[in-house]
N, C-alpha and C positions, 0 to 999 in steps of 0.2 A: 499654461502649465507645461512643464518639461519633466520627462521621465529619463532617468539615467540607466546604465546597464544593470544596476542592482534592483531596479524597480522603484527607487526612491523618487518622489515627486517634489519639485520645487515650483514656486510661482511667486510673482510679485505684482503689486498694484500700487497706484499712486493714491495716497489718502488726501482728502481735502484738508484745508487749513482750519479744521475744527477739532475740538477736544472731545473725543467720544470713544466708546468701546465698540469693538467689532466682534461679532460672534461668527464663527466659521463652522460649517458642517460639511464634511466630505463623505460622499457615498461612492462606492466602487463595486464593480462586479467583473467576473471573469466570463469567458465564453461558455463555461459549463455551469454558470449561474451561482457561483460562490460569491458571497457578498461581504463587504466590510464597511465600517463606518468610523469616522473620526470627528470629534468635536473639540473645539478650542476657542480661545478668545485672545484678542490683542487690544491694546489701548494706545491711541495716538495722543501724544503729549508734546510739550516743548520743554527745552532745558530749563527755562526760567519763565514763570508765569505769574501774573498778578490778576486775581479774579475778584472784582468788587461784587458785593451783595447789596444792590440798590433797593431802597424802599419803593413800593409801588406808588405811594402818595406821600407828599409832604405839605402840610398846611401851615399857614402863618401861626407862629407861637409854638409849634411842635419842637421837641428836643430830638433832633435827627442825628442818628449815628449811622455812618456808612462804614462797614467793616470790609476790608480788602485782604484776602488771603494771598500770601506770597509763597510760592513753591519753587524750590531749587532742586532740580533733578540731576545735578552733577557737574556744574561748571565751576566748582570751587566755592569757598566761602564768599558771600556777597554782602557788602555793607553799602548802604545808599540812603536816599531820601525819597519817600513817596510823596506825591503832590496831588492835591485835589483843587481844581479851579472851578469856581462857580461864575457864571456869566449871565448878563442880561440878554435874554433871547431876542429882544427887539433890536438891539444894537450890537450884539456880540462883544460888548465891553466887559472885561473881567472885573467882577465886583468883589471877589474874595479869593484868596489863595491860602490853603492850609498845607503846611509841609511837616512831615513826621519822619524821623530817622528810623531805620530798620537794620537788622542784621539777621541773616539766615545762613546757616551752615550748609555745606554740601550735603545733598540728599535730605535736607531739612525743610521745615515749613514754619512760618510765623504769620502774624497778622498785624495790621495797623487799623486803628479806629479813628475816623474823622468825625468830629462832633460840631454841630452848628444849629442855630435857631433861625428859621426863615422869618423875614420881616416884610412889612407892607411897602418898604422903600422901593422895591423892584417888582411890581405886579406883573404877572404873565399876560394879562389882558388889560388893555387900556379901556376904561369906562368912558362912554360918550354921554354928554349932557343933551337930552332930547327935549328940554323945556323950551 
């Protein structure tokens, strides 16, 4: 923290690479025990973010929808393609790719919804025959 000649305080810190809200509470006192308090908050964000909302579970035969929210905090209008790739966890082979176009204006928000139905063709666990 730094204090200038007018008594104004400035400070800086390095925020981690996470999206979060920071609450700040400042307490001050003088030599003759006068006190003051300041509260404020700040949010760490990125200029362009894609935040998927993943289901906790997906079972064979379910109609799965994965919604991804796209936020544009000011890099200009953005037009692009969002892509979801599903892969076989045993081999890392890509088994499905879904691509959806999107447009989000500067300071805007949009979303894309990927839909698919899991099948038994690519099981997560290989069953062994114990007979």
